[in-house]
C-alpha positions in Angstrom: -18.0 7.7 5.3 -15.0 5.4 4.7 -12.2 6.3 2.5 -11.1 3.4 0.3 -8.0 2.1 1.9 -7.2 0.1 -1.2 -6.5 3.3 -3.1 -4.9 5.2 -0.2 -2.2 2.6 0.9 -0.2 2.1 -2.2 3.6 1.9 -1.8 6.0 4.7 -2.6 7.2 3.3 -5.9 6.4 5.8 -8.6 9.2 8.2 -9.9 7.5 11.5 -9.2 9.1 14.6 -10.5 11.1 16.3 -7.9 11.1 13.4 -5.4 14.0 11.0 -5.6 12.6 8.4 -3.2 15.7 6.3 -3.2 17.7 8.8 -1.4 18.8 7.4 2.0 15.7 5.2 2.4 16.4 2.1 4.3 14.8 -1.3 5.0 15.1 -3.5 8.1 12.9 -3.7 11.2 10.9 -1.2 13.1 13.6 0.3 15.2 15.0 2.8 12.7 14.2 6.5 12.7 13.7 9.1 10.1 16.5 11.2 8.7 17.5 13.5 11.6 19.3 16.0 9.4 16.2 16.6 7.3 14.2 17.2 10.4 16.6 19.8 11.9 15.0 23.2 12.3 15.6 25.4 9.2 16.2 29.1 9.0 12.6 29.7 8.0 11.4 27.6 10.9 13.2 29.9 13.3 11.1 32.8 12.1 7.8 31.4 13.1 5.8 33.7 15.3 3.5 32.3 18.0 1.6 35.6 17.9 1.2 35.8 14.2 -2.0 37.4 12.8 -3.8 34.3 11.4 -6.4 36.5 9.7 -3.8 37.3 7.2 -3.0 33.7 6.4 -5.0 31.1 4.4 -4.5 27.4 4.1 -4.8 24.8 1.4 -5.1 21.2 2.7 -5.1 17.9 0.8 -6.7 14.9 2.5 -8.6 11.7 1.6 -12.4 11.9 1.0 -14.4 11.5 4.1 -11.4 11.6 6.4 -12.2 14.8 8.2 -15.5 16.4 9.2 -17.2 18.3 6.4 -17.6 21.3 8.7 -13.9 21.4 9.7 -12.9 24.3 7.4 -15.8 26.5 8.6 -15.3 25.6 12.2 -11.6 26.1 12.2 -11.9 29.5 10.4 -14.3 30.7 13.0 -12.3 29.3 15.9 -8.8 30.3 14.7 -9.7 33.4 12.7 -7.8 32.1 9.7 -8.6 34.1 6.6 -9.6 31.0 4.5 -9.2 27.2 4.5 -9.5 25.2 1.3 -9.8 21.4 1.3 -8.6 19.5 -1.7 -9.0 15.7 -2.0 -6.7 12.9 -3.1 -7.7 9.3 -3.4 -4.2 7.8 -3.1 -0.9 8.6 -1.5 0.6 8.7 -5.0 -1.8 11.4 -6.1 -1.0 13.4 -2.9 2.7 13.1 -3.6 2.3 14.2 -7.2 0.3 17.2 -6.0 2.9 18.1 -3.4 5.9 17.8 -5.6 5.0 19.0 -9.1 4.5 22.6 -8.2 1.1 23.0 -9.9 -0.5 24.2 -6.7 0.7 25.4 -3.3 -0.3 23.3 -0.3 0.2 24.0 3.3 -1.0 20.9 5.1 -1.1 17.3 3.8 -2.5 14.0 5.1 -0.3 11.2 4.0 0.6 7.7 5.4 3.7 7.5 7.6 6.1 6.0 5.0 5.2 8.8 2.6 5.8 11.4 5.2 9.2 9.8 5.7 10.0 10.0 2.0 8.9 13.7 1.8 11.0 14.5 4.8 14.1 12.8 3.5 13.9 15.1 0.4 13.8 18.2 2.7 10.2 19.0 1.7 8.6 19.2 5.2 8.7 21.9 7.8 9.8 20.6 11.2 6.9 20.4 13.7 7.2 23.2 16.3 5.7 21.7 19.4 5.4 25.2 21.0 2.8 26.0 18.4 0.8 22.7 18.9 0.1 22.5 22.7 -2.5 19.8 22.0 0.4 17.4 21.2 0.1 16.7 24.9 -3.2 14.9 24.1 -1.3 12.1 22.2 -0.6 8.8 23.8 3.1 8.5 24.7 3.3 5.6 22.3 2.4 8.0 19.4 5.8 9.7 19.9 7.7 6.4 19.3 6.8 5.7 15.7 9.8 4.3 14.0 9.7 6.4 10.8 9.5 9.6 12.9 10.4 9.2 16.6 9.5 12.3 18.5 7.1 13.5 15.9 9.8 15.7 14.4 8.1 16.3 11.0 4.7 14.6 11.2 1.7 14.4 13.6 -0.1 11.0 13.6 -3.9 11.2 12.8 -5.0 7.6 12.7 -3.3 4.2 13.3 -4.1 0.5 13.3 -2.9 -2.9 12.4 -3.6 -5.9 10.1 -4.7 -9.3 11.0 -7.2 -12.1 10.4 -10.9 -11.3 10.4 -13.0 -14.5 10.7 -16.4 -16.0 11.3 -16.3 -17.7 14.7 -19.4 -19.8 13.9 -18.0 -21.1 10.6 -14.3 -21.9 11.3 -13.5 -25.3 12.8 -10.5 -23.9 14.6 -9.7 -20.3 15.7 -7.0 -18.9 13.3 -3.7 -18.2 15.1 -1.1 -18.0 12.4 -0.7 -16.3 9.0 -0.3 -19.8 7.7 -4.0 -20.3 8.4 -4.5 -18.1 5.4 -1.5 -19.1 3.4 -2.0 -22.9 3.9 -5.7 -23.1 4.8 -7.1 -26.4 6.1 -9.4 -28.4 3.7 -12.6 -26.9 5.4 -11.4 -23.4 4.6 -10.1 -23.8 1.1 -11.7 -21.4 -1.4 -13.2 -19.5 1.6 -10.2 -17.3 2.3 -9.2 -13.9 0.9 -6.0 -11.9 1.0 -5.2 -8.4 0.0 -3.3 -7.2 -3.1 -2.1 -3.8 -2.0 1.6 -4.4 -2.4 3.1 -4.3 1.1 0.0 -5.9 2.5 0.0 -8.7 0.0 3.5 -9.6 1.1 2.9 -9.1 4.9 1.4 -12.5 5.7 4.1 -14.4 3.9 7.0 -12.3 5.3 5.7 -12.6 8.8 5.0 -16.4 8.5 8.7 -16.8 7.4 10.0 -14.7 10.3 11.1 -11.8 8.1 10.7 -8.0 8.5 7.8 -6.4 6.7 10.4 -3.9 5.5 12.9 -6.4 4.1 14.6 -5.5 0.8 16.5 -8.7 0.6 16.0 -10.5 -2.7 16.2 -14.0 -1.3 13.6 -13.2 1.4 11.2 -11.6 -1.0 11.7 -14.6 -3.4 10.7 -17.1 -0.6 7.7 -15.0 0.2 6.7 -15.1 -3.4 6.9 -18.9 -3.4 4.6 -19.1 -0.4 2.1 -16.7 -2.0 2.2 -18.5 -5.3 1.4 -21.8 -3.5 -1.4 -20.2 -1.6 -3.2 -18.6 -4.5 -5.0 -21.7 -5.8 -6.5 -22.2 -2.3 -8.0 -18.7 -2.1 -11.5 -17.5 -2.8 -9.7 -14.5 -4.3 -7.9 -11.3 -3.5 -10.0 -8.6 -2.0 -9.0 -5.2 -0.5 -12.4 -3.6 -0.1 -15.4 -6.0 0.2 -14.0 -8.8 2.5 -16.2 -7.6 5.3 -19.3 -8.2 3.2 -18.0 -11.6 2.2 -17.7 -12.5 5.8 -21.2 -11.3 6.6 -22.7 -13.4 3.8 -20.6 -16.5 4.7 -19.0 -16.6 1.3 -15.6 -16.2 3.1 -14.8 -17.4 6.6 -11.3 -16.0 7.1 -9.8 -12.9 5.5 -6.7 -10.7 5.8 -8.1 -7.4 7.0 -7.2 -4.0 8.4 -8.6 -3.8 11.9 -10.8 -0.8 11.2 -12.5 -2.7 8.3 -13.2 -5.9 10.2 -16.9 -5.7 11.2 -16.5 -7.1 14.7 -19.6 -5.4 16.0 -21.5 -8.0 13.8 -22.5 -11.3 15.4 -19.9 -14.1 15.1 -17.2 -11.9 13.5 -13.8 -11.8 15.3 -10.3 -10.4 14.7 -6.9 -11.7 15.7 -3.4 -10.6 15.2 -1.4 -13.7 14.2 1.2 -15.1 16.5 4.0 -14.2 14.1 3.1 -10.5 14.5 1.9 -7.8 12.1 2.3 -4.2 11.1 1.5 -0.8 12.5 0.1 1.5 9.9 -0.2 5.3 10.6 -1.7 8.2 8.7 -0.2 11.5 9.5 -0.5 15.3 9.1 2.5 17.2 7.7 3.3 20.8 6.9 5.1 21.7 3.7 8.3 23.6 4.0 7.2 25.7 1.0 4.1 26.9 2.9 3.9 30.7 3.5 1.3 30.1 6.2 3.1 28.0 8.7 1.7 29.5 11.8 -1.8 28.9 10.5 -0.9 25.4 9.5 0.3 24.6 13.1 -2.8 26.2 14.5 -5.0 23.9 12.3 -3.2 20.8 13.4 -3.5 21.9 17.0 -7.2 22.4 16.5 -7.6 18.9 14.9 -5.9 17.4 18.0 -8.6 18.8 20.3 -10.6 15.8 21.7 -13.9 16.9 20.0 -12.4 17.2 16.5 -10.0 14.3 16.6 -12.5 11.9 18.1 -14.7 12.4 15.0 -12.4 9.9 13.1 -12.9 7.1 15.6 -16.7 7.7 15.8 -17.3 8.1 12.0 -14.7 6.0 10.2 -14.0 3.5 12.9 -10.2 4.2 12.9 -8.4 4.5 16.2 -6.8 7.9 16.8 -3.5 8.2 18.7 -5.1 10.8 20.9 -5.8 9.8 24.5 -8.0 12.8 25.3 -10.1 12.0 22.2 -10.3 8.3 22.8 -11.4 8.8 26.4 -14.5 10.5 25.1 -15.3 7.9 22.4 -18.1 5.4 23.2 -16.6 2.0 22.2 -19.3 -0.4 21.1 -19.2 -4.0 22.3 -16.8 -5.9 20.1 -15.3 -2.8 18.5 -11.6 -2.9 17.7 -11.4 0.7 18.8 -10.6 -0.7 22.2 -7.1 -2.0 21.1 -4.6 -0.5 23.4 -1.7 1.7 22.1 0.9 -0.7 23.6 -0.6 -3.5 21.6 -0.4 -1.5 18.4 3.2 -0.6 19.1 4.1 -4.3 19.0 3.4 -4.1 15.2 6.2 -3.3 12.8 5.9 0.2 11.3 5.9 0.1 7.5 8.7 2.3 6.2 9.5 3.8 2.8 12.0 1.6 1.1 12.9 3.9 -1.8 13.7 2.1 -5.0 13.5 -1.2 -3.2 9.7 -0.7 -3.1 9.7 -1.6 -6.8 10.5 -5.2 -5.7 7.1 -5.3 -4.0 5.4 -3.9 -7.1 6.9 -6.7 -9.2 5.9 -9.2 -6.6 2.3 -8.1 -6.6 2.2 -8.0 -10.5 3.6 -11.5 -10.7 1.3 -13.0 -8.1 -1.8 -11.4 -9.7 -0.8 -12.5 -13.2 -0.1 -16.1 -12.2 -2.6 -18.7 -13.4 
């Protein structure tokens, strides 16, 4: 079962009660790191007990639908002897942030995208990750510790990762796409047979990269130039599509589409994927522990359990997303043509999407204006 990435990858723009996202958020390239001061161990963190009785602790977890095995709570309870594990669902990052910050319900563990984890951490809402309580962190690829929004996994643990590129019909294109401009300025034989995405940061990504800009830019002049390029491209598109572009490729209605790698059906005949020469992004979905949790030892134990090869490998096998877990990926059978074979070093060449605080609203306006344009 796939979660709908369209609804789960919205940018951090809403003014959620208790979360001032503008604080210390920054733009720029992928070399920055999260806020170290917010990630420093707290007084409560120092009290964690590696020998805590987990049978006296219970967990509430919020996650996207279909993103973890249905049997995870029952298996983890039996394996870890945790008193109870409740799974609550969120369709979007925004819904997750609202649930985590409005105080209506206590959560222990949350699955959110990397830039949202960054925003939560910068507000002091996340418990630092205690590596001594998660020995299965050693299963992660070394590259998974170098994510720009949280180098060293100080406050988040990566769960899935991937990139964005051009998914295309090799039997229908007259030339293999190599540049984002193949979507933005399609040749005559591809006009009205190309789709792009409208999820805000991913709508802007092709234009920003084609212009040589950072995907995290907050500069008005650069965003304005990206807007010009996107406005000029719109009349040549079949349309904007964040969810069914794979089906359009299969039917031949579209021949080139902007796509997340996990959603490009490359195991189908004549469907290929390429990361354009100007580069792309690195998106990551993470697991975090709330500082307000009263069950932090159990929360760490659950994340450690998820990082076991058998459990973490489920995501690759069932939702076709790569997991940053070498021990898990070594056990996954990669079908011929599957993008699960993309190497971590290749992914790390992408630019991590970061929270831009109030500047994210510039991308909201950009998306609204592009979609409204005739």
